[in-house]
C-alpha positions, 0 to 999 in steps of 0.5 A, a space after each residue: 519514494 517517502 513514507 511516513 507513520 501515523 498512529 490513529 486510535 485503532 490503525 496505522 496510516 502510511 502516508 506514501 509519497 512519490 512512485 512505487 516503481 523499480 528503485 523505491 519498491 523494495 524500500 516501500 515494501 520494508 516500510 508496509 511490512 513494518 507498519 502490518 507488523 505494528 497494527 492490526 489495521 494499516 491504511 495506506 494513503 495514496 494521495 501524493 503517490 503518482 505511479 505504481 509499476 509491477 515491482 509496486 504492485 509486488 509489493 503490495 501482494 506481498 502486503 495483501 498476503 502478510 495481512 491475510 495470513 495474520 487476519 489483519 486489514 490493508 486498505 488503500 485510500 487516496 488512490 489517484 485515477 492513474 493508479 486505479 487504472 492500473 489496479 482494474 488493468 491488472 485484476 489488483 483492484 479485485 484483490 486489494 480494498 481501495 476506498 
C-alpha cells in the first residue's frame, strides 16, 4: 500500500495504491489522519485500490469521525466496483461520501 499527497487549491488529495488490509490499514490510517490535519477537505483517490478489509473500513470510519468532529470533509473518488460493493454490503456507502 502506498499513499502520496497532492495539494490542490482547496483540498488535499491522497492517492492510494494497493490493498488496505490488516497489514497496511494502520499505516493508511496514520496517513489519512495526517492529511485531515492539513486540510479542510481531503479527497481519497481510490483508483488504484484493489481491496479494503474490515481493518481498512475501521481506518476509514476513524477518518470520517475525525472530519465530522472538526467540521471538515472527506470524499472518496474513483472507487472501483469491487471496493464499492464492500461499502454497500457493510453499510459504509451511507456513512462515507463516495463520488
